C-alpha positions as CSV (number, residue, x, y, z in Angstrom):
1,M,0.1,0.0,0.0
2,T,1.5,3.5,-1.0
3,D,1.0,6.4,1.0
4,Q,-1.0,8.7,-1.2
5,V,-0.5,12.6,-0.7
6,T,-3.8,15.0,1.0
7,T,-3.5,18.2,0.7
8,R,-6.3,20.6,1.7
9,S,-7.4,23.3,0.5
10,D,-7.4,26.8,1.8
11,A,-10.3,26.8,3.8
12,A,-10.2,27.3,7.2
13,L,-8.6,24.7,9.8
14,T,-11.2,23.1,12.3
15,E,-10.5,20.9,15.1
16,G,-11.9,17.5,13.6
17,G,-11.1,17.5,10.3
18,V,-6.5,18.3,11.9
19,R,-7.2,15.1,14.3
20,D,-9.0,13.6,11.6
21,W,-5.8,13.3,10.1
22,L,-3.9,12.7,12.6
23,V,-5.0,9.9,13.7
24,G,-5.2,8.4,9.6
25,K,-1.4,8.6,9.4
26,I,-0.6,7.5,12.9
27,A,-3.2,4.9,12.2
28,H,-1.3,3.9,8.7
29,R,1.9,4.1,9.6
30,L,1.2,1.9,13.0
31,G,-0.8,-0.7,10.4
32,V,-3.4,-0.3,12.9
33,P,-7.8,1.0,12.1
34,T,-8.6,3.9,13.1
35,E,-10.3,3.2,16.1
36,Q,-7.3,2.0,18.0
37,V,-5.7,5.0,17.6
38,N,-6.3,7.2,20.9
39,V,-6.8,11.0,20.5
40,D,-5.7,11.5,24.2
41,Q,-2.1,9.3,24.5
42,Y,0.9,11.1,23.9
43,F,2.6,10.7,20.4
44,D,5.9,9.3,22.4
45,E,3.3,5.9,23.0
46,F,2.4,5.2,20.2
47,D,6.3,3.4,19.2
48,L,6.4,5.6,16.5
49,D,10.7,5.8,16.3
50,S,11.9,9.5,15.4
51,T,12.4,9.5,11.8
52,E,8.9,8.5,11.4
53,A,7.6,11.3,14.1
54,L,9.7,13.8,11.3
55,V,8.6,12.3,9.0
56,L,5.1,13.0,10.1
57,S,6.2,16.2,11.7
58,G,7.0,16.8,7.9
59,E,4.1,15.8,5.9
60,L,1.5,17.8,9.1
61,E,3.4,20.5,7.3
62,N,2.6,20.1,4.6
63,W,-1.1,19.3,4.2
64,L,-1.3,22.3,6.5
65,G,0.4,24.7,4.5
66,F,2.5,26.3,6.8
67,D,5.0,25.3,9.2
68,L,5.2,24.3,13.1
69,E,7.9,24.9,15.4
70,T,10.1,22.3,16.0
71,T,8.6,21.9,20.0
72,A,5.3,21.5,18.8
73,L,4.5,18.3,19.5
74,W,6.3,18.6,23.2
75,Y,4.3,21.2,24.4
76,H,1.0,19.5,22.4
77,P,1.6,15.6,22.9
78,T,-1.4,14.5,22.1
79,I,-3.7,14.1,19.3
80,N,-6.4,16.5,20.3
81,E,-3.7,19.0,22.1
82,L,-2.0,19.3,18.9
83,A,-5.0,19.8,16.4
84,G,-6.6,22.0,19.4
85,Y,-3.0,24.3,19.4
86,I,-2.9,24.3,15.2
87,V,-5.9,25.3,14.6
88,E,-6.2,28.6,17.3
89,K,-2.4,28.8,15.3
90,Q,-4.2,29.1,11.8
91,R,-6.9,31.4,13.7
92,D,-4.3,33.9,14.9
93,A,-2.0,34.0,11.6
94,K,-5.0,34.7,9.9
95,A,-6.2,37.7,12.4
């Protein structure tokens, strides 16, 4: 199975949209159904190695269309927290 590149439109992000994207990517990397990805689990508990985490971060930035701080996953360590942060960051950038 190959990774398909999906990009979002220029529409405003929603927490649900970001959460769904992250869940889909992590589920794919782990080889599990999306229902098995706990959105309140810490990223480091997903057993992704450092290379996989960097790739995921790069894919996320490409999908978002803007850069994230290198510490974003550290300070927002769950899918739910990161999704909220990303939506807030986009909202602040457009203000």
